[in-house]
Every structure is written in structure tokens, then in C-alpha cells.
C-alpha positions as CSV (number, residue, x, y, z in Angstrom):
1,M,0.0,0.0,0.0
2,S,1.4,3.4,-0.9
3,D,2.2,5.8,1.9
4,H,0.0,8.8,1.1
5,T,1.1,11.8,3.2
6,A,-0.1,14.6,1.0
7,S,-2.2,16.1,3.8
8,F,0.8,16.1,6.2
9,T,2.7,18.6,4.1
10,V,1.1,21.9,5.2
11,P,0.2,21.9,8.9
12,F,-1.1,25.4,9.3
13,S,-2.9,26.1,6.0
14,L,-5.9,28.4,6.3
15,R,-7.3,26.7,3.3
16,P,-10.4,24.7,4.0
17,P,-11.2,21.5,2.1
18,R,-12.8,23.7,-0.6
19,P,-11.3,27.2,-1.1
20,P,-14.0,29.7,-0.7
21,R,-12.4,32.8,-2.3
22,Q,-9.3,34.2,-3.9
23,H,-8.5,37.2,-1.7
24,P,-6.8,37.1,1.7
25,I,-8.2,38.1,5.1
26,P,-8.2,41.9,5.2
27,P,-6.1,43.6,7.8
28,P,-7.9,45.1,10.9
29,Q,-7.7,48.6,9.5
30,A,-9.6,47.5,6.4
31,A,-12.2,45.4,8.3
32,A,-14.9,48.0,8.2
33,A,-14.8,48.3,4.5
34,A,-14.2,44.7,3.6
35,I,-16.4,42.7,6.0
36,P,-20.2,42.3,5.3
37,T,-22.7,43.1,8.0
38,L,-22.8,40.4,10.7
39,S,-25.9,39.4,12.7
40,T,-25.1,39.6,16.4
41,S,-28.2,37.7,17.6
42,P,-27.3,35.8,20.8
43,T,-29.6,32.9,19.8
44,L,-27.9,29.7,18.8
45,L,-29.6,27.8,16.0
46,P,-30.7,24.2,16.7
47,T,-28.2,23.1,14.0
48,Q,-25.4,24.9,15.8
49,I,-26.3,23.2,19.1
50,R,-26.3,19.8,17.3
51,L,-22.9,20.6,15.8
52,A,-21.5,21.3,19.2
53,Q,-22.8,17.9,20.3
54,I,-21.2,16.3,17.3
55,V,-17.8,18.0,17.9
56,E,-17.9,16.8,21.5
57,M,-18.7,13.2,20.5
58,I,-15.8,13.2,18.1
59,H,-13.5,14.5,20.8
60,V,-14.6,11.8,23.3
61,A,-14.2,9.1,20.6
62,S,-10.7,10.3,19.9
63,L,-9.8,10.1,23.6
64,L,-11.1,6.6,23.8
65,H,-9.0,5.6,20.9
66,D,-6.0,7.5,22.2
67,D,-6.1,5.8,25.6
68,V,-6.0,2.4,23.8
69,I,-3.1,3.4,21.6
70,D,-1.1,5.1,24.4
71,R,-2.0,2.4,27.0
72,S,-3.0,5.2,29.4
73,P,-4.1,4.0,32.8
74,L,-5.8,7.2,33.8
75,R,-8.0,9.9,32.4
76,R,-8.8,12.9,34.5
77,G,-7.8,11.1,37.7
78,A,-10.0,8.1,37.1
79,P,-9.2,4.8,35.4
80,S,-9.2,5.2,31.7
81,A,-11.8,3.3,29.6
82,P,-9.2,0.7,28.5
83,A,-8.1,0.2,32.2
84,A,-11.8,-0.1,33.3
85,F,-13.4,-2.0,30.4
86,G,-10.6,-3.3,28.2
87,N,-9.3,-2.3,24.8
88,K,-12.0,-4.0,22.7
89,L,-14.9,-2.2,24.4
90,S,-13.0,1.1,24.3
91,V,-12.4,0.8,20.6
92,L,-16.0,-0.2,19.9
93,A,-17.3,2.7,22.1
94,G,-15.2,5.2,20.1
95,D,-16.4,3.6,16.8
96,F,-20.0,3.8,18.0
97,L,-19.7,7.5,18.8
98,L,-18.2,8.2,15.4
99,G,-21.1,6.3,13.8
100,R,-23.6,8.4,15.7
101,T,-21.8,11.6,14.6
102,S,-22.1,10.5,11.0
103,A,-25.9,10.1,11.3
104,A,-26.2,13.4,13.1
105,L,-24.1,15.2,10.5
106,S,-26.4,13.9,7.7
107,R,-29.4,15.5,9.4
108,L,-27.8,18.9,9.4
109,G,-28.5,19.2,5.7
110,E,-25.4,21.2,4.9
111,N,-22.9,19.6,2.6
112,E,-20.0,21.9,3.4
113,V,-20.3,21.1,7.1
114,V,-20.4,17.4,6.4
115,E,-17.2,17.7,4.4
116,L,-15.5,19.8,7.1
117,I,-16.3,17.5,10.0
118,A,-15.6,14.3,8.0
119,S,-12.2,15.8,7.2
120,V,-11.6,16.3,11.0
121,I,-12.0,12.6,11.6
122,A,-9.5,11.9,8.8
123,N,-7.1,14.5,10.3
124,L,-7.3,12.8,13.7
125,V,-6.3,9.5,12.2
126,E,-3.5,11.2,10.2
127,G,-2.2,12.9,13.3
128,E,-2.2,9.6,15.2
129,I,-0.3,7.9,12.3
130,L,2.2,10.8,12.3
131,Q,2.7,10.3,16.1
132,L,3.2,6.6,15.7
133,K,5.8,7.2,13.0
134,A,7.6,9.6,15.4
135,V,7.6,7.0,18.2
136,H,9.0,4.4,15.8
137,G,11.6,6.8,14.5
138,E,10.4,7.0,10.9
139,D,10.7,10.1,8.7
140,L,12.0,12.4,11.4
141,G,15.6,12.8,10.1
142,I,17.0,13.2,13.6
143,S,20.4,11.7,12.9
144,G,20.9,13.6,9.7
145,S,19.5,17.0,10.5
146,A,20.5,17.5,14.1
147,V,23.7,19.4,14.9
148,R,25.2,20.4,18.2
149,G,23.1,23.2,19.8
150,A,20.3,23.1,17.1
151,V,17.2,21.1,16.4
152,G,16.5,19.9,12.9
153,Q,13.6,21.9,11.5
154,N,11.9,18.7,10.4
155,N,11.5,17.7,14.0
156,W,9.6,20.9,14.8
157,N,7.6,20.6,11.7
158,V,6.5,17.1,12.6
159,Y,5.7,18.1,16.2
160,M,3.6,21.2,15.2
161,Q,1.9,19.3,12.3
162,K,0.9,16.5,14.7
163,S,-0.4,19.1,17.2
164,Y,-2.6,20.6,14.4
165,L,-3.9,17.3,13.2
166,K,-4.7,15.8,16.6
167,T,-5.9,18.9,18.4
168,A,-6.3,22.1,16.5
169,T,-8.2,20.7,13.5
170,L,-11.3,19.9,15.5
171,M,-11.4,23.4,17.0
172,A,-10.6,25.1,13.6
173,K,-13.1,23.2,11.4
174,G,-15.7,23.1,14.2
175,A,-15.6,26.8,14.4
176,R,-15.8,27.2,10.7
177,A,-18.7,24.8,10.5
178,A,-20.6,26.8,13.1
179,V,-20.3,29.9,11.0
180,V,-21.5,28.1,7.9
181,L,-24.6,26.9,9.8
182,G,-25.1,30.5,10.8
183,G,-25.7,31.5,7.2
184,C,-22.3,32.5,6.0
185,R,-22.3,32.5,2.3
186,E,-19.5,31.3,-0.1
187,G,-16.7,33.8,-0.1
188,E,-17.6,35.7,3.0
189,V,-14.7,36.3,5.4
190,W,-16.4,35.0,8.5
191,K,-15.4,31.4,7.6
192,E,-11.7,32.3,7.5
193,I,-11.9,34.2,10.8
194,A,-13.5,31.3,12.5
195,Y,-11.1,28.8,11.1
196,A,-8.0,31.0,12.0
197,Y,-9.3,31.5,15.6
198,G,-9.9,27.8,16.1
199,R,-6.6,26.8,14.6
200,N,-4.6,29.2,16.8
201,L,-6.6,28.4,19.9
202,G,-6.1,24.6,19.3
203,L,-2.3,25.0,19.0
204,A,-2.1,27.2,22.1
205,F,-4.1,24.5,24.0
206,Q,-1.8,21.7,22.9
207,L,1.4,23.6,23.7
208,M,0.1,24.3,27.2
209,D,-0.8,20.7,27.5
210,D,2.8,19.8,26.8
211,V,4.0,22.4,29.3
212,L,1.7,20.9,32.0
213,D,3.1,17.5,31.3
214,Y,6.4,18.8,32.9
215,E,5.0,21.2,35.5
216,A,1.9,19.6,37.0
217,G,1.7,16.4,39.1
218,E,-0.5,13.4,38.6
219,G,-3.0,14.8,41.2
220,T,-3.4,18.0,39.1
221,L,-3.3,16.5,35.6
222,G,-5.3,13.4,36.4
223,K,-2.7,11.4,34.5
224,P,0.9,10.4,35.2
225,G,3.4,13.2,34.7
226,G,6.0,12.7,32.0
227,A,3.6,10.6,29.9
228,D,4.9,12.0,26.6
229,L,8.5,11.0,27.4
230,K,7.4,7.5,28.5
231,L,5.7,7.2,25.1
232,G,8.9,8.2,23.3
233,L,7.6,11.6,22.3
234,A,9.7,14.8,22.2
235,T,7.3,17.7,22.7
236,G,8.1,21.5,22.8
237,P,9.9,21.6,26.1
238,A,12.3,18.7,25.1
239,L,12.9,20.2,21.6
240,F,13.8,23.6,23.1
241,A,16.0,21.9,25.7
242,W,17.8,20.1,22.9
243,E,18.9,23.5,21.6
244,E,20.6,24.2,24.9
245,H,21.8,20.8,25.9
246,S,23.2,18.6,23.1
247,E,23.0,15.5,25.2
248,M,19.2,15.6,24.7
249,G,19.8,14.6,21.1
250,P,20.7,10.9,21.6
251,L,17.8,10.6,24.1
252,I,15.3,11.8,21.5
253,E,16.9,9.7,18.8
254,R,16.4,6.5,20.8
255,K,12.9,7.6,22.0
256,F,14.0,7.7,25.7
257,S,14.0,3.9,25.6
258,Q,16.9,3.1,27.8
259,E,16.8,2.9,31.6
260,G,17.2,6.4,33.1
261,D,16.5,8.2,29.8
262,V,13.1,9.6,31.0
263,E,14.6,10.9,34.2
264,L,17.6,12.4,32.5
265,A,15.4,14.1,29.9
266,R,13.2,15.6,32.5
267,D,16.3,16.9,34.3
268,L,17.6,18.5,31.1
269,V,14.3,20.2,30.5
270,R,14.3,21.5,34.1
271,R,17.8,22.9,33.6
272,S,16.8,24.6,30.3
273,S,14.3,27.3,29.3
274,G,12.3,24.7,27.4
275,V,9.2,24.9,29.5
276,E,9.1,28.7,29.5
277,R,9.8,28.9,25.8
278,T,7.0,26.5,25.0
279,R,4.7,28.6,27.3
280,S,5.7,31.7,25.4
281,L,4.9,30.0,22.1
282,A,1.5,29.0,23.4
283,L,0.9,32.6,24.5
284,S,1.8,33.8,21.0
285,Y,-0.8,31.5,19.4
286,A,-3.4,32.7,21.9
287,D,-2.5,36.2,21.0
288,K,-3.0,35.4,17.3
289,A,-6.4,33.9,18.1
290,R,-7.4,37.2,19.9
291,E,-5.9,39.2,17.0
292,V,-8.2,37.5,14.5
293,L,-11.2,38.4,16.7
294,S,-10.3,42.1,16.3
295,L,-11.9,41.8,12.8
296,L,-15.3,41.2,14.5
297,P,-17.8,43.7,15.9
298,E,-18.1,43.9,19.6
299,S,-20.6,41.4,21.1
300,D,-21.0,39.0,24.0
301,A,-19.9,36.2,21.8
302,K,-16.7,37.9,20.9
303,S,-15.9,38.6,24.5
304,A,-16.5,35.0,25.4
305,L,-14.1,33.9,22.7
306,E,-11.5,36.3,24.0
307,V,-11.9,35.0,27.5
308,L,-11.6,31.4,26.2
309,A,-8.3,32.2,24.5
310,E,-7.0,33.6,27.8
311,R,-8.2,30.6,29.8
312,V,-6.5,28.1,27.5
313,V,-3.0,29.5,28.4
314,K,-3.8,30.1,32.1
315,R,-5.1,26.6,32.9
316,T,-3.3,24.4,35.4
317,S,-4.9,21.1,34.4
């Protein structure tokens, strides 16, 4: 079977599955002239409420499957589904939820939304495959691209691409779908604003999650600390630490597989600025999310989205 990775090549594209227009998002100073009138009604449409339920079901299904793949014993401080019910029932439960989302999507009666959310499910699978490749050492180019004091750009690309596919795509395309259901027509800028907000919010969320893996304990996270290292994954803090401590390179290359590797890697991260630099990167994505919102008129909904972007980077669990 051929290894089709075309959708892996551009992790941050603002292009949806079907490009809606040929002109870029206007800058804030041109917003008043370029953006059509927006309805600020606080009422959610029934289809938008159903979409929120669909997005949440997809999220839960992805967690069920993740816990099987990662062999996670805990989820939010309680036994994970695989630990409590076994792998088979956990996989079937996730599949059942995805089946229900397919039926619910079909009842929305909006082809563009069906296409968007279906592509989310595909992206989640692609992200998981990318992570599995990283764990097994495929296509990362660590030995060839890494030099003393520097991280191969390919490693960062894979890390951020995986973060988009596994986390940010659901927020980005979910937000875009909500705008479509709200009546946004082909070519209107609201779709791009919603997509860009969700993408940046999702990346900020994932980066903070990787920070908390080093900062918070099991009692706070509801899962064992250092879980990523134990899985053989080098996230933002470890990649930044590699730039400051060359001895991190061999640990990353062998996926922290030898005795004492995880402990040594955590120590190197603590002695570096890796955690703070990852937090700073998360803050920059949260700022980008808020910046996109500057194109919108003032409303309670806009204020809530601004607060959400702030909470994502201030959370402790």
C-alpha cells in the first residue's frame, strides 16, 4: 500500500477542504470596508447546538482511541476506559460514537459542514499515524538533520503538524462549520476568521498541555506526569531543551527507551528554558487567536471567545 502523506505537508494552512475565495483576510484597519454586516443575535440555532454535540462526541471518541493506543491507565484522575473496560470495548465505544456523529451530520442538511467534519475525523487519524511514526523513528531525520546546539527543523515541523492534526483541526473546522450553519455564504470572510481563531486556539491549547506534562503532578493533571517522554515523544519543552543541551539529542533519537532516559530528559528540561519557551509559544498562538477576533464587531460572543483564548493558556490542568 502506498504511503500517502499529502495532507501532512502543510500543517497550518488556512485553506479549507474547498477554497471559498481568492483574496486574503483583510487587515484590521480595512475590516470595516471589507467585511459584510454580521448578525449579532445571541440565539444559537438548533443546528449549531447539534454541531456542538457532534464535535464533543468526536472529541470523546478520539480520547477513547488515544487511551488504547497510548496504553493510558488514567483519564482525569480516574481509570481510563481501557483500564476499566478493556481495549476492545473502548475501541468499539469510540467507533459507536463516530457512527452516531455520521448520522447526526447527515441530518444537518449542509454539505459543506459534512465535508468539514468528515475531514476532521480523517485528520485525527493522520495525526495519530504521524505520532506513531515519530515513536518508531520514521521520517524524522534526527540523525541527519541535528547538529550540536540546534534542532532539525523537520522535528519541529512534525511536532507542530501533529499538534494541528490531533488537536487544533477539531477546533478550527468546528468553528468554521458553526459559521457556515449561521448562514455565512460562499466567499464571506467569517469562515476564515472562525477557522483561524480555532486553529490558533487549538495550537495554544496543545502547547500548554505539553507544558503541564512537565509542570503539573498526577493529582493536578489526572494522569501520570512525564507521559509523553514515556511514550517516546519529544514535545516542545524537550525540543527547546535540545537547543541548549546537546546530550538531549541521543535521548530523542532512541525515544527515551533506555533505563534512566526519561529521568535524564526531565532533568535536562528543568535545567533549560524549554518549558518557558513553550509557554511563550502558546501565548503567541493565543494572542494570534485574539488578534483574529479584532476583525469582528463587539458582542458578548466575541468577549466569550477572547476569555476562552486567555483561559487556555492560564489553565493548570
